[in-house]
Phi, psi and omega in degrees: 000130183287131180284150181277178189298307183295325178294325181288321186270350185302323180245033180265143178294344179297331178293318177298310186294311182294320178298316179295318180294318179298317179294320180295313180296319181291322183295326183249347180290333182292345176294336182258344184252351183236172181290344179297342180293344181284348179285122180300135183292333184261010179281107184259127176268141184283326182224158174219142180275119182232118181058030179087359181246147177272115181234146181289137177227122184260001184231030184272093172212168190300317185291314183291330175296320179292324175298315180296318179297319178298315181296321179293316179292323176296319176296323177297317180298319178294320179296318178296320177295319180293319178300315181298320183282317184294321185255014173051048179293336178240135187292339179246165178282123187215140175260011182297325179303315178297311184296314184293321178292322177300317180293315181296314181290324178296327183293329185251004181304319178300334179263356182276119182293153179277070180228210184274013182299320181291321175299314181300317180298317181296313180292329177295318178296320176298320179297319178297319179300313180289328178297316180290330179288350178293343178295342174281101189298340182291336180224036186294313184295321177295319179295320179295318177299313180298317181298316180292322178296315179292323177295323178293323176296318178298326181289343176296332179266329177222097196301324187289355173295343178297336178290348178282349182301311175298331178292323177295328176294321177294322177295321176297323177294320177297321180278003174064038179234006181278122173213187184297318181294316180293324178295315179293325177297321179294315178298316181296319180296319182287325182283333184303319181300317184282339169297317180294311180298319178296322178295318178295319178298318179294321181296319182264000182054042180228107183253023184294321180293316181297321178291318178294322179296316181294319179296318180291330182294326185258004180261124180233130178229120180294141181297146180259102184295335182293341179275352180285142172281167179297325178294319180294319179296316179298315182293318179296317178297320179296316179297326175297317178296321179296317180292322176298318178298319180295319180291318180296326179284334182279311188299315180293336184252014185294336179290345178285340179270160175292160183301317181295321178296319177298321178295319177299312183293323175296325177292321177299316179295320179298313178295325180296315179294325178294318178293325177299317178296319178297319180293321180297334180250026182247014181057042178059045174288119185293338178295320177289328177293323177297319177296321178297325180293332178301308181286330176297322179297322179294316181289319178294325177296322176299321181290310184291331182282329187251342180248104182247087179228176177298324180295314181294323177293320178296319179295321178295317179298314180293325178299316180293316182296313182290327178293316178295319178296321180297324181297318183276332185268000000 
């Protein structure tokens, strides 16, 4: 029986190559299409404020920041692909997680500020990897500690990610590994980061980062849809339809997956809804939207890899067209 289009390309190297090229062009193309291109590439700043402290930075210029952002986003794409393959989130071998995240992140790179959003995204993907590895009961507590520790590091760049900690406990319960030891390991992992930051703050008698972190943690501003352009509204609505299609395709067929795989995918959906809520109350912070795209790529990859119909092909075609249009518009 002849395989259909999506089935043929799911494990094709063309997904790797095209995804990497799109991310590469988008990461450095905005230097020529946005006002950031006016920043001299060789203008080196002597200091940069990091976590409220003035630390020397010898490589702070527009070009090298973009190189670092590209490497971090590329690392996120690789981590998502590894998570999908290692934990068998998709029943067939598929490179769609890598490709879809590259396309999603490339579409919003011109609107993505040159701050710690990429760092936060990378540590969040690492946290998800360690969270899923907690299903291995032989090292569950260590994995839970690592996941909470990495999530706390990600929250240093985007403080409200700390609200995902209770959500990870719910995910652990779904994966049937939540007990007293894992719960305490999670608390210890998340607190360890702030013990270090608090110790440094006490040593230098500078509590500016902790105060700024606390203020940002309790401030919520609902996104203002009236500030969205027509292109942004169209793209957001399409992605919403795509995620609904992915969920509708997953739930009726979830019995085809193994129990552990279903638990993983249910945990992904739980985290996705939590991140959606954070983004809705983040005043359209693009950093939270980038994190949302990580989990969206996993669910959309599940849809495109296993559902090969005219509708899914049309959705993939529209996804590519709208993503490219979003980059330029």
